N, C-alpha and C positions, 0 to 999 in steps of 0.2 A: 634436889629432886623432889623433896617433900613439898617445897613451896611451889614448884612447877605443877605438881599434881593438884594442889589446892586451887591454884589459879585456873587450871584447865577445867576443874569441876565447877568453879564459879562461873566461868564463861559459858559452859554448856547449860548450867542451871538458868543463867540469865537469858540465853537464847530460847530455852524451852518455855520460860515464863512469858516471853514476848509474843509467843504464838498462841492464837485462840482458835477454837474449832466450833463450827456451827453445823448442826445436822438439820436438813430441810426435806420436807415431803412436798415436792412442787406439784404433783398431780393429785394430791389429796386422797390417796388410796390407803393411808394408814401405815405406809412403809417409808423409811428414809431412802431417798434416791439421789440426794446431792449433799456433799460435805464440802464446806468452804473453810479453808485454813487461812487465817489472817496474821499478818505481822504488823502490830501497831495500827490496826484498823484497815490495813491494805491487804486485799486478797492476793495471796502468793500461790495458792494451789486450789483447784477444784476437782473433786472426785465425783464421778457420776455413774449411776446404774441406769444405763440407757435402755436396756432390754427387759427390765423388770424381774431379773432372776435373783436379786439380792446381792449380787457381786458388783463391785465398783470397777467396771472394766475400762472406763474412759477417764483419763487423768489429764488435766491441763495445768501446766506450771508457767508462772510469769516471772520475768526479769531474772533470768539465769545469766550466767557469764557469757557474753558474746551474742546472746539471742534474747529477744523480748518475749517470746512465747514458745512453748513446746507442748504438743499433744502426744499422749501415749495410750495405745489401745491394745487390750487383750481380746482378740477377735474370737478365738475358739474356747475361751473360758478355762484354760489350763493354768492360769496364774502367771503366765509369762507374756511380756510385751511382744506383739507381732507387727505393730505398725507405729511408726514414730515420725512426726512432722515437726521440724524445727524452723522457726521464723527468725530471720535476722534482717536488720536494716542494711541493704546493700550499699546505698549511697543516699544523697539527699532527696532523690526522686523515686527510688525503687526499694522494694523489699523482696527477699528471696526465701521461698520455702524449700527445704530439703526433705524429701519423702523417702523413708526407708521401710521396706516391707520384708517380713519373713513369711514367704508364701507357703512353705511346707512345714512350718511350725517346729523347726529343728534348732531354733536358737540363733540361726545365722541370717542376717539381713542381706539376702542375695540380690534384692532389687533396690536400686537407689537412683533417684533422679531429682532434678531441680525444677522449680517453677517460679519464674520471675514475673512480678507484676508491678505496674507503675502505681505510685502513690498519687499521681495526678492523672486520673483517668477521665478522658472525655468519651463517654459512651454515646454511640449514635442512638437517636430516638428508637425505642424498642417497639413503638407502635406508630403507624403512619400519621395518625391524628394528634399524637402527643407533641408537645413543644419542648420537652425537657431532654437534656443530655446530662446524665448524672455523673459525678466524679468524686474523688476523695482528695482532701487537702493534705499536703505534706508541709514540712517545715520551711520549704522554699516559697510557698504561696503567701504572698504578703500584699496582694493587690486589693483586698477588701479592707476598708478602713471605716472608722466611725468615731464619734466622740466617746471615749471610754471612761471619762470622768463621771458622766451622767448620761441621761438620754435613754435609759433602759427601764423597762417596766417589770418589776418582780411579780410573780404569780404564786398562787398557793398550790400549784400542781406540777412544779418541777422545772419551770422555764423562766428565763430572763430575756424579755423581748425588747428589741430596740424600738423606740417610738416611731421611727421611720416606717416600720412594718404596718403600723396602724394607719399612718397617713397614706401609704401606698395601697394597702389592701382593705382598708376600712376599719372602723372602730371595733367591729366584732371579730377582728383577727384572733384575739386570745381564745374566745369561745370556739371559733372555727378550728384553731389548732387543737384545743382540748378534745373536741368531738372527733377529729381525725385520729388522734392517738387512742382515745377511749374505744372507738369503734374498731380500730385495728387490733387492739389487745383482746377485745371481746371475741373477735373473729378467730384469733389465734387459739384462744382457750377452747372455743367450740370445736375447732378442727381436731384437737387432741382429747376431747372429753371422753369419748367412748373407748379409748385404747388403754390397756393396762400399763403400758410402759410410757415414760415421759418422752414423747417424740419431739422433733425439732420445734414445732409450733408451740408446744407447752413450755419448752425451755426458753424460747424467745420471749413469750409473754411474761414469764417470771423475770428474765433479765431486764426487760424494758421497765417493769414496775420497780425493780431494784435501782435501775439507773436514775429514774425520776425521783425516787425516795432519797437517794444518797448523794445525788449530784444536781447541780443547776445547769441545765442545758441553755446555752446562749444562742439566740437567733438574731441575725443581722440582716438588714435590708438596704444598706447604703454602700457606695463604692466610690473611691476617688482615683481609680486607676486611669492612667492616660492611654491605656491600650484598649481600643474599642473592640478588638477581636477577642479579647479575653472571655467575655461573656457570650459571644456569638453562639447561638444554639444551645445555651446552657441555662438551666433553671436554678440549680442549686449545687452546692458542695457541702461536704460534711467531714469533720475530723473522724478518724477511725481508731486512734489510740493515742496515748501520751507520747509514744515514740514517733508518731507521724503527724503531729498537730502543727498548725501554724500558730505561733504564740502572740503575734502582733505586739512585739515588744514586751511580752510577758503579761499583758493586760487581759488577754482572753485565752482561756485554757480549754482543753478537751474536757467535756464534749461540747461541740457547737456546730452550727450550720450557718451558711451564708446563702441568701436567696438573691437571684438576679435582680439588681436594682432597676433594671429597665422593664420589669414586669410589675403589675399587669399593664397591658396596653389600654385596658378599659375596665372601669368598675361598674359600668352600666350593666343592667340585667338584660344584656343582649346575648345571642348565641355565642359570640366570641368571648365576651366577658365571663359568661357562665362556664364556658369550657376551660378558661384559664383558672378559675377558682376550683373547679373539679380536679384539674391537673395538679394544682398546688396541694390540694388535700391528699392526693396520692403521694406526691413528692415529699411532703413533711413526714409521712410515715416511712417512706423509703429511706430517707436520710437518717431517721432514728436507728434503723438497723445498721447503718454504717457506724453510728456512734457506739454500737455494741461491738464493733470490730469486724463485722462481715463485709468483705470487699468483693468486687467483681473479679472473676477469673480464677479465684483460688478458694477451695472449699465449696460448701453448698451455696448455690445462687439464691439465697433467701430474699435479698432486697427487692429484686424485680418480681419474683414469684409471689411473695406475700403481699406486696403492693397491689399486684394484679388480682390476686385472689380475693383480698379483703375489701378493697375500695374501688373496684371497677363498677361502672354503671352498666350493668349487664344487659345486653340486648341479644336478640336471637342469633345474630351473626357472631357474637362474642362468646356464646355458651361453651363451645369446645375449648377455646383458649383459656377461659377462666377456670374451667374444670381441670385442665391439665396443670394450670398454675397452682391450684389448691392441692393437687397430689404432691407437687414439689414442696410447697410451703409446709404441708403437714410434716414432712421430714421423717417418715417412718422407715428409715434406712440404717444400715450398719455404719456406713460412712459415705463420703462423697464418691468412693469408687465401688460402691454397691451397684451391681448390674441393673437393679431395679431403678435406682436413682438415675443412672446414665440413660436408660431407656426413656424414663419419664421426662427428664430434663431435655433430652433431644427432641422429644415430641413437643414440649412447650416452647423450646427455643425457635423451632421452625414456625410455629403459629404466632410467636411474639416478636419475630424479626430480630432474634438474638443469635444469628448464625455463627458469628465469631465465637461467642461463648460456648455454643454447642460443639464446635470443632475442638476447642481447647479441652472440653470435658472428655470427648472421645479419645483425644491424644493421650491424656493422662491415664485413661482406662487401659489403652493398649500398652502403655509402658508398664503397667502393673500386671498385665495379662498377656505377655508376648506369646504369639502362636495361637491365641484364641480366635476361632473363626468368627464368632459373633463380634468380637472387638474389631476385626477387619471390616465386617459388614457395617457396623455402626459408623466407622470412620468414613466409609464411602457414602453412607446415608446422610451424614451430617452436611455433605456438600451436594446432595442431590436435589437441586431446586430448579425452578423454571429458568432463571437467568444464569444459573451456575452449572455448567456441564462437567465439572471436575468429578463429581460423584459418579456419573455415568461412565466416564473414561476409567476411573479408578476401579469401579466394580468389574469392568471387563478384564482388567489386569489381575485382579484378585481371583476371579473365577477361573481364569487361565491357570493360575498357580494351583488352585484346588484340584483341577482335573475333573473328568466326567463323573466319577463316582460321588464326589462331594457336591458337584453341581446339581446332581439329581435330588439332593435333600431339599426339604421344604424351605429352610432358611435362605438358601441360595436363590431359589425360585422367587420367593417373596422379595428378596433384596432387589433382584433385577426388575421385577414387575413394578415395584414401588418407585424405584429411581427412574425407570423409563416413563412412568406415568407422570412424575413430577417435573421431568426435564423437558426442555424445548429443543426440537430439532434445529431451530433457527440458530442456536448458539453452539451446538455440538461441533460444527465444522471449523470453528475458529481454532487455530493451532495452539494458542497460548494455554487454553484450558487443558488440552491433551498433554502438553509438556509439564505443566504444574502437577497434573495427576501422576505422571511418571516420577516426579520428584517426591511426591508423597509416598508413592509405592516403594521407592528405594529407601526413604528415610524411616518409615514406620512399619512396613511389611517385611522387606528384605533386610532393613537396618544395615545397609551397606554405606559406610561413611564416605569412601572414596568416590563411588558412583554418584552419590547424592551431591557431593561437592562439584564433581565434573559436570553434571547436568546443570547445576546452578551457574557455574562459570561460563559454560558454553552457550547458555540460552537466555541469560538475563537481559541482554540488549535486544534480542529479537522479541522477547516477551513484552518489553516496554514499547517497542515499535508497534506491535500488534494491538496492544491496549490503547495506545494513542490513536491508532487508525480507527478503532471502534468508537472512540469519543467524537471524532469528526465525521462519522458516518451519519446519514440522514435518519437512521433509526434512533429515535430519542431514548429508547430503552437500553441502548448499548452501554450507557454509563453504569447501569446496574450490573451488567456482565463484567465490565472492566473493574468495577469496584470489588465485586465478589472474588474474581481471580486474584486481584492484588492483595486482598485481605488474606486469602488462603496462603499465598506465597509468603507474605510478610510473617505469618505465624510460624512457618517452617524456618525461615531465616532467623527470626528472633530466638527460636528454640535452639538452633545450632549455635548461635552467637552468645546469647545470654545464659543459657542453661547447659551448654556444652553437651547437648544431645549427640549421641554417637561418639563422644569422646575425641573430637577432632583436636581439642586442646589449643594451647597458645600458639602452636606452630602455624595454625591457619586463622588466628584471630584477625590479623590485618586484612586478609582476603575476605573473610566474612563481613567485616566492618565495611569494606569498600562496596561489597554487593548490597549490604543493607542500606548504606548511604545512597547508593545509586538508585535503588528502588524508591526510597523516601524523598529524594531530591526533586523528582519530577512531579510537578503539581497538575499536569494536564489531565490526569485521570483520578484526581482526588474526589 
């Protein structure tokens, strides 16, 4: 027993000695607001005072058993954890976040839901004039290749650049890259400068500087893939973490990014060549935020918002969009389910053509705030656009639920007025939009699992027929309608199938998979 106690004491002492603690004041206000705990130089825990009250209410832990990251938050400052998000690698192409919330601060996590995202995300262009579709690489992505023995240019500012980038984009590519990152970081610091608490933009600026100080980011511009479709509509990919990186035989490690080898189409100083270089400047900054671990669809949407805020070439027609992007990028929110964030991001997503991301944000908000009238209004508003009549149909169902007394309040009136103003009567009559609105209503407002499943099973074929009919119609804009309705429907199906929303469970897994495959197998309205 004596020897056992001595051994245990030695083990504990060794473990304690291997941990180091670093206190940091990232917003230079004279107070420590970030504590990093390292084991053998590797960060294993970060404690943050995000609201400036002297308490470290936000904790992030890395590499726990079975999960690669976990965030813990004390929302009301009572010393107890009220919100917990655990991230695990679901399979080789997806990760899943499990969100648990103690809404009434009684120590019981009464709300629990899952959010599954792809590690290989092909995002549609978020602006009409943009050529990029941004994604993250996972361990399966092995289609980008280069000469890894040599052919890379080291820099003194945190990058290792493949020589092909210089031949494709010009010899000034390194300085072009440096100015993109430097300007982006300066913008982030400016956004948080006058606020007492270290907001999102301040944290990102610090994390970027630390990334470039402590890691060498590899940038590649060649590809030997035999698949011509792989890069179609895509400008760049980036690794998001050690758990989700493509190692290329172990020769390239996180953090890194790969730029479309077919770009640019022109190095001439023509409008097209200049536009491609401007877009590359934004994309390089965007990808660096992925290297920090920020991904699309889960958590704050910093990659698009900060790119748009900090590196857009602002014209009169873009002022409103860029201003809304800067509100999101500043990140002065409690967490990604802060109602102020959901409102701001929904406003930005509509202007930046990120409708799918906006719908997901409102769905997660309604899951954490069931019964909230504003949550319901936001869900309808997220789909209230010119080519998408789902929002108008959904708002009609919601207001019918509310009854006349609630309908008379300002929020309800504003909801209907705004959605009616944004929607087009030309598309309201199409039946598929009305049916999908009913499915949303059952899935997220009524939360009736059986009725949701019944509506899906009974209507999936007729919805597909209607969408295909729209595609062969003479109205060239019908593809926008079909794409919007399909996107909304696929979000519900994925939520039921991947996240087990409504708790249908394994009993209905095959049915949901068949519905999902049926929707995704028809390319006529992609």
